[in-house]
N, C-alpha and C positions, 0 to 999 in steps of 0.2 A: 434531501441528503445535503449536509453542509460540509462534510469532511470525507476525504478518501485517503485510506492508508494504502500506499501504492508499492507495488513490486516493480523494480526498475528493469527487469529482464536481464539481470546479470547472470550469465551462465558459468559453467565450469571453466570457460576460457577467459572469464572476467571481461567479457565484452557487454556493452549496454545495448538494449533493444531501442534504437533510435526512433522507431515508429511509435513505440510506447511512450517515450519521452515527449514526442510531439503531441500525442493524445493527452498526456498529462497537462500540457499547455492549453489544450482546448478545454479541459475540465476547469482549469483556473480561470480562463476567460469566461466560463459559464458561472463563475462565482463559487466554485468548490475549492476549499482549502485542501492542501496536500500534506501528507505526513509520510515518512518512510519508517516502516517497522521491520527491523532486520535482526537476524541472529548473529550477524557480524558486529564487530566492535564499532563504536562511534567514530573513532579516528579513521578507520578504513572507509566507512560510509562517506564521511566528509571528504576524503581524498578522491573517492569516485565521483561524488557530486561536483567537485571542483574541476573535474576534467570534462564535464559534459557541456557542450556548447548549447546556448539557449535553454538552459535548465530552468523550468518554472520554479517559482518560489516554494520552498518547503517550509511549512510552519513548525514542524516538529520532527526530530529524529529519535526514534525509540529503539533502544538497543538492549542487549542482555546484561548490561551493567546492574540491572535490578536483581539479578541472581536467578532468573528463570528465562527460558527461551520458548519460542513457538514450538509446539502447539499447546503448551501449558496454559490452562485457564487463567492462572494468575498473570501471565504475560498480557493476555487480552484485556483483563480487568485494568491493568496498568495503562494500556493504550487508551481505554475509555477515560481513565482519570487524567492522563496527560492532555487529552483532547477536550476534556470537560464536556463530554458528549454522551448522549444515550445511544444504546446499540443501534436503534433504527435510524440514526442520523449519520451512520458511517457506512462506507463501502470499503470492503477489504478485498484486494486483488493479490493473489499469490500463485506461485507455480506448483505448490505442493497441496494435494488434496487434503491431507491430514490437517494442515494448518487451517484450511478453509472450513473443514468440518468442526474443528474446535471453536473457531470464531462464531460460526453459525449457531452453535449450541447456546451462545450468550445472546442471540438475537441480532447479531451483526450480519448485514447483507454481504454475501461473499461471492467472489467470482474466481473460479479456478482457471487461471490463464495458462494455456498450453501453446501459445505462440500464434494463435489465430486472432489477430487484432479486430478483424471484421466481426467475428462472433462476440468478442468482448464488448465492442461498441454497441452492437445490437442489444446485448443483455443489459447494459447500463442504460441505454436510451429507453428501454422498455419499463424502467422503474417508474412508479407513480411519483408525481412531484411532491 
């Protein structure tokens, strides 16, 4: 896996899951590039990222300015294009099962994150190299 499209853990109260951000840092230290794929606008995502202390480097921000949103298949095809990656080279983490199911149909490895970071870490660590 060379790239991870990451969910920041931004909930309805617009707070960020700091534990998840820390884990994103661990992923970058392991040589995995990060991208953010969001149904929110680019300006809002950039403003959120700018407020996070110790935010790991984000290689790409993918937003609905392309005219479609998750879980539309075209959105995930756009993600693959932006990242210049094959589906099996990507991990997709999201808090919505429907988004994970849509990405998985294209062969993207998905992780439905429900707030249990230990489970997420175990699932990702279980991936073959």
